[in-house]
N, C-alpha and C positions, 0 to 999 in steps of 0.2 A: 537220352543223353549219353549214349554209348561212346566210350573213348575219352570222356571228359571227367576231370575230377574237380571238386569244389572245396575250397577252404571253408571252414566254418565262418559264418558272418562275423562272429566275435574276433576271430583271428585275422580276418581280412581287413577289418577296420583299423588294425595297427599298421597296415601297409600304406604309409603316407606317400603321396607323389612328391617328388623332389622339387624344392623351391628353387633349385639352381638350373632349371631347364631354360632353354633359349626362349621359350614363350613367356617366361616371367610369371608363371602361374603355379599354384600349389593346391593340393586338395587331399581328400581321403576317399579311397575307394570303398564301396560297400562290399564288393566281391570281385575276385578275378577267377575265372574258370580257365583251366589249363587242359589242352588236348594232350592226352597221355601218349599219343602216337607221334604227333608232329611238334609238340611243344608250343603250339599257337596259344596266344593269350586272348581272352575275351572279357572285357570289363562288363559288370552287371550293376546297374543302378536301381535301388529300391525307391519307389515313390509311394506316398501314402494314398494319394487320390486315384484319379483315372486319367487316361490319355487326354492331352490338351490339344486345342486346334493350332497353337503356335509351336514352332520347332525348338523351344528352349530346352526341353528335356533331352532331345537328340543332340543339341549343341553341347550341353554339359557332358553328355556321355562321350561325344567325339573328342572333346578337350581331354578327357581322361585317357582316351585311346592314344591321342597325340603324345601325351606325357609318357605313357607306357612305351610307346615306340622309341622315344628318346632315351628312356632309362634302360631299355633292354636291347636296343639296336636291332629290333625286328619289326616287321610290318604287323600292325593290328588292324585287320580289315573289317571287323564287325564287333558289335557289342549287343547288349540286350537291356531293355527296361522292364522291370517287374512292377506292375501297378497293384497295390494291395487291395484297393477298393473293389476292383473288378476281378482280382486274382487272375490276371492275364499277363503273359510274357510277350513282349513285342521285340522282335529282332530288328536291329538297326545296322545297316550297311554304311560304312564310312566312305561314301562316294566322294569324288572330287568336289562336287557341289557342296556337300555337307562340310567337308574339310575347309573349303574356301569361306563358307558362311561362319564357321567356327573361328577361323583366324580373323575374319573381319569383326566379329563380335568382341574378341579379345582386344583387338586394336582400338575399337570404339570405347570399351570400358577403360583401357589404359589412358586414352585421351581425356576422358571424363575425369578420371582420378588426377591426372596431371594439371587439369584446368583449375582445380581447387574450388569448383562450383558444384554444389549439390543440386541436382535437378529437382523440381517440385514433384511430390508424389502424385501418382495417378491412381486415385481412389477407385476401387472396384470391389466386386463381391468376394474376391479372394482375400482381401484385407482382413475380413472378419476372422479368418483362421490363422492369421499371421501372429507369431509371437512378438513381433516388434511394433504392433499397431499402436501401442501406448507411447512409444518413443517417436515413431514416425508421424503420428497424428495426420494421416492423409486427408481426413474430412476437413480439417482446418486449413492445412497448408496447401491442399490441392485446389482450393477455390481461388479464382482470380480476384485480385484486388481491383474493384471497379470504382473506387472512391475518386480517382483522378477524373474519370469520365463524368461522374456525377457532379463534381465541383465545377468542371469546365462547362457542363450543361446549364448550371445555375446562372452563369454570367453571359450566356449567349443571347 
């Protein structure tokens, strides 16, 4: 990692992303690495588990990069994900496709929030490790209500 300096994780956690950004999002970075020669910034996100098949970790990291770009008025072209379970660092390039997917996800979440409707939870194996499982109750709420079909079937 020659040429890069790292803030301690404790100190970097204080670096909150601005809530005034044009994207309308805010967050807290785990770590920002700074290239001592060029001043380039690289966000690093720590994950407890292992790499996932969906791109959500990359999208979260790219959103952090977009906020850093706006805050510092410099291009943030890449970041990294550190997976604690596998002790593996995965570099992530903020390509045009990933940026578009990130902006699309932000827009979809904003639309969902503005609708005032909470989508039903999608129960899966990851729910067992979630701290909100007791509040969300995905096993109960994720099941479809089939009572209407049952009642209609009785009278046919």
